[in-house]
PQR file of N, CA, C, O and H, with PARSE charges and radii, in Angstrom:
ATOM      1  N   UNK A   1      20.043 -19.679  36.945 -0.4000 1.5000
ATOM      2  CA  UNK A   1      19.814 -18.528  36.091 -0.0000 2.0000
ATOM      3  C   UNK A   1      19.398 -19.036  34.700  0.5500 1.7000
ATOM      4  O   UNK A   1      20.008 -19.952  34.147 -0.5500 1.4000
ATOM      5  N   UNK A   2      18.381 -18.436  34.173 -0.4000 1.5000
ATOM      6  CA  UNK A   2      17.882 -18.834  32.862 -0.0000 2.0000
ATOM      7  C   UNK A   2      18.431 -17.880  31.795  0.5500 1.7000
ATOM      8  O   UNK A   2      18.343 -16.660  31.937 -0.5500 1.4000
ATOM      9  H   UNK A   2      17.886 -17.693  34.622  0.4000 1.0000
ATOM     10  N   UNK A   3      18.990 -18.446  30.739 -0.4000 1.5000
ATOM     11  CA  UNK A   3      19.519 -17.644  29.631 -0.0000 2.0000
ATOM     12  C   UNK A   3      18.444 -17.566  28.552  0.5500 1.7000
ATOM     13  O   UNK A   3      17.936 -18.584  28.082 -0.5500 1.4000
ATOM     14  H   UNK A   3      19.061 -19.437  30.624  0.4000 1.0000
ATOM     15  N   UNK A   4      18.116 -16.358  28.180 -0.4000 1.5000
ATOM     16  CA  UNK A   4      17.075 -16.156  27.170 -0.0000 2.0000
ATOM     17  C   UNK A   4      17.654 -16.316  25.771  0.5500 1.7000
ATOM     18  O   UNK A   4      18.767 -15.874  25.484 -0.5500 1.4000
ATOM     19  H   UNK A   4      18.529 -15.531  28.563  0.4000 1.0000
ATOM     20  N   UNK A   5      16.893 -16.939  24.934 -0.4000 1.5000
ATOM     21  CA  UNK A   5      17.277 -17.103  23.539 -0.0000 2.0000
ATOM     22  C   UNK A   5      16.466 -16.096  22.720  0.5500 1.7000
ATOM     23  O   UNK A   5      15.324 -16.365  22.347 -0.5500 1.4000
ATOM     24  H   UNK A   5      15.990 -17.298  25.168  0.4000 1.0000
ATOM     25  N   UNK A   6      17.066 -14.935  22.444 -0.4000 1.5000
ATOM     26  CA  UNK A   6      16.358 -13.874  21.739 -0.0000 2.0000
ATOM     27  C   UNK A   6      16.162 -14.196  20.263  0.5500 1.7000
ATOM     28  O   UNK A   6      15.235 -13.680  19.639 -0.5500 1.4000
ATOM     29  H   UNK A   6      17.993 -14.717  22.746  0.4000 1.0000
ATOM     30  N   UNK A   7      17.003 -15.024  19.704 -0.4000 1.5000
ATOM     31  CA  UNK A   7      16.885 -15.345  18.280 -0.0000 2.0000
ATOM     32  C   UNK A   7      15.606 -16.127  17.988  0.5500 1.7000
ATOM     33  O   UNK A   7      14.997 -15.944  16.934 -0.5500 1.4000
ATOM     34  H   UNK A   7      17.757 -15.443  20.211  0.4000 1.0000
ATOM     35  N   UNK A   8      15.203 -16.979  18.895 -0.4000 1.5000
ATOM     36  CA  UNK A   8      14.009 -17.793  18.679 -0.0000 2.0000
ATOM     37  C   UNK A   8      12.745 -16.943  18.751  0.5500 1.7000
ATOM     38  O   UNK A   8      11.728 -17.306  18.158 -0.5500 1.4000
ATOM     39  H   UNK A   8      15.698 -17.127  19.751  0.4000 1.0000
ATOM     40  N   UNK A   9      12.788 -15.835  19.457 -0.4000 1.5000
ATOM     41  CA  UNK A   9      11.602 -15.012  19.634 -0.0000 2.0000
ATOM     42  C   UNK A   9      11.503 -13.893  18.606  0.5500 1.7000
ATOM     43  O   UNK A   9      10.487 -13.199  18.554 -0.5500 1.4000
ATOM     44  H   UNK A   9      13.613 -15.541  19.938  0.4000 1.0000
ATOM     45  N   UNK A  10      12.525 -13.702  17.794 -0.4000 1.5000
ATOM     46  CA  UNK A  10      12.472 -12.650  16.784 -0.0000 2.0000
ATOM     47  C   UNK A  10      11.474 -13.024  15.700  0.5500 1.7000
ATOM     48  O   UNK A  10      11.539 -14.108  15.119 -0.5500 1.4000
ATOM     49  H   UNK A  10      13.350 -14.266  17.836  0.4000 1.0000
ATOM     50  N   UNK A  11      10.558 -12.115  15.443 -0.4000 1.5000
ATOM     51  CA  UNK A  11       9.599 -12.324  14.365 -0.0000 2.0000
ATOM     52  C   UNK A  11      10.056 -11.531  13.152  0.5500 1.7000
ATOM     53  O   UNK A  11      10.717 -10.504  13.306 -0.5500 1.4000
ATOM     54  H   UNK A  11      10.505 -11.235  15.915  0.4000 1.0000
ATOM     55  N   UNK A  12       9.726 -11.977  11.968 -0.4000 1.5000
ATOM     56  CA  UNK A  12      10.119 -11.223  10.778 -0.0000 2.0000
ATOM     57  C   UNK A  12       9.447  -9.854  10.766  0.5500 1.7000
ATOM     58  O   UNK A  12       8.261  -9.719  11.067 -0.5500 1.4000
ATOM     59  H   UNK A  12       9.189 -12.811  11.843  0.4000 1.0000
ATOM     60  N   UNK A  13      10.223  -8.862  10.417 -0.4000 1.5000
ATOM     61  CA  UNK A  13       9.727  -7.490  10.400 -0.0000 2.0000
ATOM     62  C   UNK A  13       9.217  -7.155   9.006  0.5500 1.7000
ATOM     63  O   UNK A  13       9.934  -7.318   8.018 -0.5500 1.4000
ATOM     64  H   UNK A  13      11.187  -8.972  10.173  0.4000 1.0000
ATOM     65  N   UNK A  14       7.982  -6.689   8.930 -0.4000 1.5000
ATOM     66  CA  UNK A  14       7.393  -6.301   7.648 -0.0000 2.0000
ATOM     67  C   UNK A  14       7.382  -4.783   7.582  0.5500 1.7000
ATOM     68  O   UNK A  14       6.808  -4.114   8.441 -0.5500 1.4000
ATOM     69  H   UNK A  14       7.400  -6.557   9.732  0.4000 1.0000
ATOM     70  N   UNK A  15       8.024  -4.249   6.550 -0.4000 1.5000
ATOM     71  CA  UNK A  15       8.078  -2.804   6.376 -0.0000 2.0000
ATOM     72  C   UNK A  15       6.813  -2.356   5.651  0.5500 1.7000
ATOM     73  O   UNK A  15       6.566  -2.767   4.518 -0.5500 1.4000
ATOM     74  H   UNK A  15       8.491  -4.793   5.852  0.4000 1.0000
ATOM     75  N   UNK A  16       6.012  -1.517   6.301 -0.4000 1.5000
ATOM     76  CA  UNK A  16       4.721  -1.121   5.748 -0.0000 2.0000
ATOM     77  C   UNK A  16       4.790   0.114   4.863  0.5500 1.7000
ATOM     78  O   UNK A  16       3.828   0.404   4.152 -0.5500 1.4000
ATOM     79  H   UNK A  16       6.212  -1.182   7.222  0.4000 1.0000
ATOM     80  N   UNK A  17       5.884   0.841   4.882 -0.4000 1.5000
ATOM     81  CA  UNK A  17       5.976   2.077   4.105 -0.0000 2.0000
ATOM     82  C   UNK A  17       5.846   1.818   2.601  0.5500 1.7000
ATOM     83  O   UNK A  17       5.074   2.524   1.953 -0.5500 1.4000
ATOM     84  H   UNK A  17       6.665   0.605   5.459  0.4000 1.0000
ATOM     85  N   UNK A  18       6.547   0.856   2.010 -0.4000 1.5000
ATOM     86  CA  UNK A  18       6.345   0.603   0.577 -0.0000 2.0000
ATOM     87  C   UNK A  18       4.923   0.147   0.251  0.5500 1.7000
ATOM     88  O   UNK A  18       4.386   0.492  -0.801 -0.5500 1.4000
ATOM     89  H   UNK A  18       7.174   0.282   2.536  0.4000 1.0000
ATOM     90  N   UNK A  19       4.320  -0.621   1.145 -0.4000 1.5000
ATOM     91  CA  UNK A  19       2.948  -1.068   0.918 -0.0000 2.0000
ATOM     92  C   UNK A  19       1.986   0.114   0.889  0.5500 1.7000
ATOM     93  O   UNK A  19       1.098   0.170   0.039 -0.5500 1.4000
ATOM     94  H   UNK A  19       4.757  -0.901   1.999  0.4000 1.0000
ATOM     95  N   UNK A  20       2.155   1.051   1.805 -0.4000 1.5000
ATOM     96  CA  UNK A  20       1.311   2.242   1.842 -0.0000 2.0000
ATOM     97  C   UNK A  20       1.537   3.090   0.600  0.5500 1.7000
ATOM     98  O   UNK A  20       0.583   3.641   0.050 -0.5500 1.4000
ATOM     99  H   UNK A  20       2.877   1.005   2.496  0.4000 1.0000
ATOM    100  N   UNK A  21       2.774   3.204   0.151 -0.4000 1.5000
ATOM    101  CA  UNK A  21       3.066   3.963  -1.070 -0.0000 2.0000
ATOM    102  C   UNK A  21       2.356   3.364  -2.280  0.5500 1.7000
ATOM    103  O   UNK A  21       1.769   4.092  -3.081 -0.5500 1.4000
ATOM    104  H   UNK A  21       3.549   2.757   0.598  0.4000 1.0000
ATOM    105  N   UNK A  22       2.405   2.065  -2.411 -0.4000 1.5000
ATOM    106  CA  UNK A  22       1.761   1.410  -3.551 -0.0000 2.0000
ATOM    107  C   UNK A  22       0.245   1.588  -3.489  0.5500 1.7000
ATOM    108  O   UNK A  22      -0.393   1.830  -4.514 -0.5500 1.4000
ATOM    109  H   UNK A  22       2.881   1.474  -1.760  0.4000 1.0000
ATOM    110  N   UNK A  23      -0.324   1.472  -2.313 -0.4000 1.5000
ATOM    111  CA  UNK A  23      -1.770   1.646  -2.169 -0.0000 2.0000
ATOM    112  C   UNK A  23      -2.186   3.063  -2.530  0.5500 1.7000
ATOM    113  O   UNK A  23      -3.199   3.254  -3.202 -0.5500 1.4000
ATOM    114  H   UNK A  23       0.195   1.275  -1.481  0.4000 1.0000
ATOM    115  N   UNK A  24      -1.427   4.053  -2.099 -0.4000 1.5000
ATOM    116  CA  UNK A  24      -1.755   5.438  -2.440 -0.0000 2.0000
ATOM    117  C   UNK A  24      -1.640   5.689  -3.935  0.5500 1.7000
ATOM    118  O   UNK A  24      -2.478   6.385  -4.508 -0.5500 1.4000
ATOM    119  H   UNK A  24      -0.604   3.898  -1.552  0.4000 1.0000
ATOM    120  N   UNK A  25      -0.624   5.138  -4.573 -0.4000 1.5000
ATOM    121  CA  UNK A  25      -0.478   5.303  -6.025 -0.0000 2.0000
ATOM    122  C   UNK A  25      -1.650   4.650  -6.751  0.5500 1.7000
ATOM    123  O   UNK A  25      -2.158   5.212  -7.722 -0.5500 1.4000
ATOM    124  H   UNK A  25       0.057   4.572  -4.108  0.4000 1.0000
ATOM    125  N   UNK A  26      -2.083   3.486  -6.304 -0.4000 1.5000
ATOM    126  CA  UNK A  26      -3.229   2.829  -6.931 -0.0000 2.0000
ATOM    127  C   UNK A  26      -4.511   3.633  -6.751  0.5500 1.7000
ATOM    128  O   UNK A  26      -5.315   3.734  -7.677 -0.5500 1.4000
ATOM    129  H   UNK A  26      -1.670   3.030  -5.516  0.4000 1.0000
ATOM    130  N   UNK A  27      -4.704   4.199  -5.574 -0.4000 1.5000
ATOM    131  CA  UNK A  27      -5.890   5.029  -5.339 -0.0000 2.0000
ATOM    132  C   UNK A  27      -5.878   6.239  -6.252  0.5500 1.7000
ATOM    133  O   UNK A  27      -6.897   6.566  -6.860 -0.5500 1.4000
ATOM    134  H   UNK A  27      -4.051   4.116  -4.822  0.4000 1.0000
ATOM    135  N   UNK A  28      -4.740   6.909  -6.356 -0.4000 1.5000
ATOM    136  CA  UNK A  28      -4.634   8.082  -7.231 -0.0000 2.0000
ATOM    137  C   UNK A  28      -4.875   7.676  -8.678  0.5500 1.7000
ATOM    138  O   UNK A  28      -5.563   8.389  -9.409 -0.5500 1.4000
ATOM    139  H   UNK A  28      -3.912   6.644  -5.862  0.4000 1.0000
ATOM    140  N   UNK A  29      -4.325   6.552  -9.103 -0.4000 1.5000
ATOM    141  CA  UNK A  29      -4.513   6.085 -10.476 -0.0000 2.0000
ATOM    142  C   UNK A  29      -5.989   5.838 -10.775  0.5500 1.7000
ATOM    143  O   UNK A  29      -6.488   6.258 -11.819 -0.5500 1.4000
ATOM    144  H   UNK A  29      -3.766   5.973  -8.510  0.4000 1.0000
ATOM    145  N   UNK A  30      -6.683   5.165  -9.875 -0.4000 1.5000
ATOM    146  CA  UNK A  30      -8.092   4.869 -10.122 -0.0000 2.0000
ATOM    147  C   UNK A  30      -8.953   6.126 -10.080  0.5500 1.7000
ATOM    148  O   UNK A  30      -9.918   6.227 -10.836 -0.5500 1.4000
ATOM    149  H   UNK A  30      -6.277   4.824  -9.027  0.4000 1.0000
ATOM    150  N   UNK A  31      -8.632   7.077  -9.223 -0.4000 1.5000
ATOM    151  CA  UNK A  31      -9.384   8.336  -9.185 -0.0000 2.0000
ATOM    152  C   UNK A  31      -9.199   9.101 -10.484  0.5500 1.7000
ATOM    153  O   UNK A  31     -10.166   9.628 -11.033 -0.5500 1.4000
ATOM    154  H   UNK A  31      -7.848   6.995  -8.608  0.4000 1.0000
ATOM    155  N   UNK A  32      -7.979   9.169 -10.980 -0.4000 1.5000
ATOM    156  CA  UNK A  32      -7.707   9.910 -12.219 -0.0000 2.0000
ATOM    157  C   UNK A  32      -8.355   9.217 -13.411  0.5500 1.7000
ATOM    158  O   UNK A  32      -8.936   9.889 -14.264 -0.5500 1.4000
ATOM    159  H   UNK A  32      -7.193   8.741 -10.534  0.4000 1.0000
ATOM    160  N   UNK A  33      -8.271   7.896 -13.492 -0.4000 1.5000
ATOM    161  CA  UNK A  33      -8.847   7.195 -14.642 -0.0000 2.0000
ATOM    162  C   UNK A  33     -10.366   7.269 -14.640  0.5500 1.7000
ATOM    163  O   UNK A  33     -10.971   7.352 -15.709 -0.5500 1.4000
ATOM    164  H   UNK A  33      -7.799   7.351 -12.800  0.4000 1.0000
ATOM    165  N   UNK A  34     -10.993   7.241 -13.484 -0.4000 1.5000
ATOM    166  CA  UNK A  34     -12.452   7.359 -13.463 -0.0000 2.0000
ATOM    167  C   UNK A  34     -12.878   8.775 -13.806  0.5500 1.7000
ATOM    168  O   UNK A  34     -13.946   8.972 -14.387 -0.5500 1.4000
ATOM    169  H   UNK A  34     -10.502   7.174 -12.615  0.4000 1.0000
ATOM    170  N   UNK A  35     -12.065   9.768 -13.458 -0.4000 1.5000
ATOM    171  CA  UNK A  35     -12.376  11.147 -13.825 -0.0000 2.0000
ATOM    172  C   UNK A  35     -12.294  11.313 -15.339  0.5500 1.7000
ATOM    173  O   UNK A  35     -13.169  11.944 -15.933 -0.5500 1.4000
ATOM    174  H   UNK A  35     -11.198   9.608 -12.986  0.4000 1.0000
ATOM    175  N   UNK A  36     -11.264  10.761 -15.973 -0.4000 1.5000
ATOM    176  CA  UNK A  36     -11.154  10.852 -17.424 -0.0000 2.0000
ATOM    177  C   UNK A  36     -12.275  10.073 -18.104  0.5500 1.7000
ATOM    178  O   UNK A  36     -12.771  10.490 -19.151 -0.5500 1.4000
ATOM    179  H   UNK A  36     -10.554  10.248 -15.490  0.4000 1.0000
ATOM    180  N   UNK A  37     -12.673   8.965 -17.530 -0.4000 1.5000
ATOM    181  CA  UNK A  37     -13.747   8.167 -18.104 -0.0000 2.0000
ATOM    182  C   UNK A  37     -15.068   8.938 -18.048  0.5500 1.7000
ATOM    183  O   UNK A  37     -15.842   8.892 -19.004 -0.5500 1.4000
ATOM    184  H   UNK A  37     -12.270   8.625 -16.680  0.4000 1.0000
ATOM    185  N   UNK A  38     -15.333   9.630 -16.970 -0.4000 1.5000
ATOM    186  CA  UNK A  38     -16.565  10.404 -16.842 -0.0000 2.0000
ATOM    187  C   UNK A  38     -16.569  11.575 -17.822  0.5500 1.7000
ATOM    188  O   UNK A  38     -17.622  11.907 -18.366 -0.5500 1.4000
ATOM    189  H   UNK A  38     -14.704   9.668 -16.194  0.4000 1.0000
ATOM    190  N   UNK A  39     -15.446  12.197 -18.055 -0.4000 1.5000
ATOM    191  CA  UNK A  39     -15.379  13.316 -18.990 -0.0000 2.0000
ATOM    192  C   UNK A  39     -15.570  12.860 -20.429  0.5500 1.7000
ATOM    193  O   UNK A  39     -16.121  13.601 -21.243 -0.5500 1.4000
ATOM    194  H   UNK A  39     -14.590  11.927 -17.612  0.4000 1.0000
ATOM    195  N   UNK A  40     -15.127  11.666 -20.751 -0.4000 1.5000
ATOM    196  CA  UNK A  40     -15.241  11.198 -22.130 -0.0000 2.0000
ATOM    197  C   UNK A  40     -16.685  10.845 -22.488  0.5500 1.7000
ATOM    198  O   UNK A  40     -17.022  10.790 -23.671 -0.5500 1.4000
ATOM    199  H   UNK A  40     -14.680  11.063 -20.090  0.4000 1.0000
ATOM    200  N   UNK A  41     -17.539  10.607 -21.502 -0.4000 1.5000
ATOM    201  CA  UNK A  41     -18.929  10.275 -21.797 -0.0000 2.0000
ATOM    202  C   UNK A  41     -19.792  11.512 -21.990  0.5500 1.7000
ATOM    203  O   UNK A  41     -20.918  11.397 -22.474 -0.5500 1.4000
ATOM    204  H   UNK A  41     -17.265  10.651 -20.542  0.4000 1.0000
ATOM    205  N   UNK A  42     -19.300  12.687 -21.629 -0.4000 1.5000
ATOM    206  CA  UNK A  42     -20.070  13.916 -21.821 -0.0000 2.0000
ATOM    207  C   UNK A  42     -20.119  14.277 -23.296  0.5500 1.7000
ATOM    208  O   UNK A  42     -19.114  14.199 -24.003 -0.5500 1.4000
ATOM    209  H   UNK A  42     -18.385  12.781 -21.236  0.4000 1.0000
ATOM    210  N   UNK A  43     -21.292  14.669 -23.745 -0.4000 1.5000
ATOM    211  CA  UNK A  43     -21.431  15.091 -25.134 -0.0000 2.0000
ATOM    212  C   UNK A  43     -21.348  16.602 -25.207  0.5500 1.7000
ATOM    213  O   UNK A  43     -22.031  17.315 -24.471 -0.5500 1.4000
ATOM    214  H   UNK A  43     -22.108  14.732 -23.170  0.4000 1.0000
ATOM    215  N   UNK A  44     -20.502  17.078 -26.103 -0.4000 1.5000
ATOM    216  CA  UNK A  44     -20.297  18.525 -26.236 -0.0000 2.0000
ATOM    217  C   UNK A  44     -20.943  19.000 -27.516  0.5500 1.7000
ATOM    218  O   UNK A  44     -20.892  20.189 -27.829 -0.5500 1.4000
ATOM    219  H   UNK A  44     -19.946  16.500 -26.700  0.4000 1.0000
TER
END
């Protein structure tokens, strides 16, 4: 009978939720800053 060593096969788990949160915040930040930049170039 072969005994399996589960500890050797465990791979590190990477939690993707914080990464997705940071990416979404960066996207929102860049969209808002480019919108403000475009408005500041308009001459009134």
